[in-house]
C-alpha positions in Angstrom: -8.2 -13.9 -4.0 -5.6 -11.5 -2.7 -6.8 -8.5 -0.7 -5.3 -5.0 -1.3 -5.7 -1.9 0.1 -4.4 1.4 -1.7 -3.3 4.5 -0.1 -3.4 7.0 -2.1 -4.2 11.2 -1.5 -4.2 11.9 -5.5 -7.9 11.2 -7.0 -6.6 10.7 -10.0 -4.1 8.3 -8.9 -6.6 6.5 -7.1 -8.4 6.1 -9.9 -5.3 5.0 -12.1 -4.9 2.4 -9.8 -8.3 0.9 -9.7 -8.8 1.1 -13.5 -5.3 -1.2 -13.6 -6.1 -3.4 -10.8 -10.0 -3.9 -12.6 -7.5 -5.0 -15.8 -5.8 -7.6 -13.9 -8.5 -9.1 -12.5 -9.2 -7.9 -9.4 -12.9 -7.0 -8.3 -13.8 -3.5 -7.1 -14.3 -6.5 -3.9 -10.7 -7.1 -3.6 -9.5 -3.5 -2.9 -10.3 -0.8 -1.0 -8.5 2.8 -0.4 -7.7 5.0 1.4 -6.4 8.7 1.7 -4.1 9.2 4.5 -1.2 7.2 5.9 -2.9 7.2 9.5 -6.1 5.7 7.8 -4.1 3.1 6.0 -2.0 2.3 9.8 -6.4 2.0 11.3 -7.2 -0.1 8.1 -4.3 -2.6 8.8 -4.8 -2.7 12.8 -8.7 -3.8 12.0 -8.5 -5.6 9.4 -5.0 -7.8 10.0 -5.7 -8.6 13.8 -6.6 -11.4 15.6 -10.4 -10.8 15.2 -10.1 -10.8 11.5 -11.5 -12.6 8.6 -9.6 -11.5 5.4 -6.5 -9.5 6.3 -4.7 -7.2 3.6 -2.3 -9.6 2.0 -0.7 -6.0 0.1 -0.3 -2.6 0.3 0.2 0.1 -2.0 1.3 3.0 -0.2 1.9 6.6 -1.1 5.2 8.4 0.1 3.8 11.7 0.1 0.9 11.7 1.5 -0.9 14.3 4.9 -2.0 13.7 7.9 0.5 10.8 7.9 2.8 9.9 5.6 4.1 6.6 3.9 6.8 5.8 5.9 5.5 6.5 9.0 2.7 4.7 8.2 4.2 1.9 7.2 6.9 2.0 10.4 3.5 1.9 12.8 2.5 -1.1 10.7 5.2 -2.8 10.9 5.7 -1.7 14.7 2.1 -2.8 15.6 2.2 -5.8 18.1 -1.7 -6.4 17.4 -0.8 -6.2 13.2 -0.9 -10.9 13.7 -0.8 -11.0 9.8 2.0 -8.4 8.1 1.0 -7.5 5.0 3.6 -6.7 1.8 3.8 -3.3 1.7 4.6 -1.3 -1.8 6.5 2.3 -1.8 4.5 4.2 -4.4 6.6 7.7 -5.1 6.6 10.3 -8.0 9.8 11.9 -6.7 12.1 8.5 -7.5 15.6 10.2 -6.4 18.9 8.4 -5.0 18.1 7.1 -1.6 13.8 6.8 -1.7 14.3 3.0 -1.9 16.5 2.9 0.6 14.2 5.2 3.2 11.3 3.1 2.4 12.8 -0.5 2.6 14.5 0.9 6.4 10.8 1.5 7.5 9.7 -1.7 6.6 8.4 -1.7 2.9 9.1 -4.8 0.3 9.8 -3.2 -2.8 9.3 0.0 -3.8 7.0 2.1 -7.2 7.9 5.0 -9.1 5.0 6.9 -10.1 3.6 7.0 -12.7 2.8 3.4 -11.6 3.3 1.3 -15.5 0.6 -1.8 -15.9 3.6 -3.8 -16.4 5.5 -2.4 -12.9 2.5 -2.9 -11.0 1.6 -6.7 -12.3 5.3 -7.3 -11.1 4.8 -6.3 -7.5 1.3 -8.2 -7.2 2.8 -11.6 -8.5 5.8 -11.7 -6.2 
């Protein structure tokens, strides 16, 4: 089963993502939430390092978060030499403006989803 990290600072969005993941058949133990980019970097560093037994397969990464945004967090994850198993990183943003997709890809994100995320879009992202 896939192990998912969700980096999202908004409590309502965390609840919605959690409910959608459960609806798609993921148990609460198959995903974890953090509330900022720095916590995401720390979680990936810890779980996807050489000694990890269960690395994250996927990160749903909000682009705009406090402390460290999703773009900076992704750059940090992608450049971390201690991260043995690189996860797929999906950008989540409410501001789907021209250039967001390119900025996300340049940072090392694998795909881009506009918020509010639909069940269909999440299903598509999880299947890739």
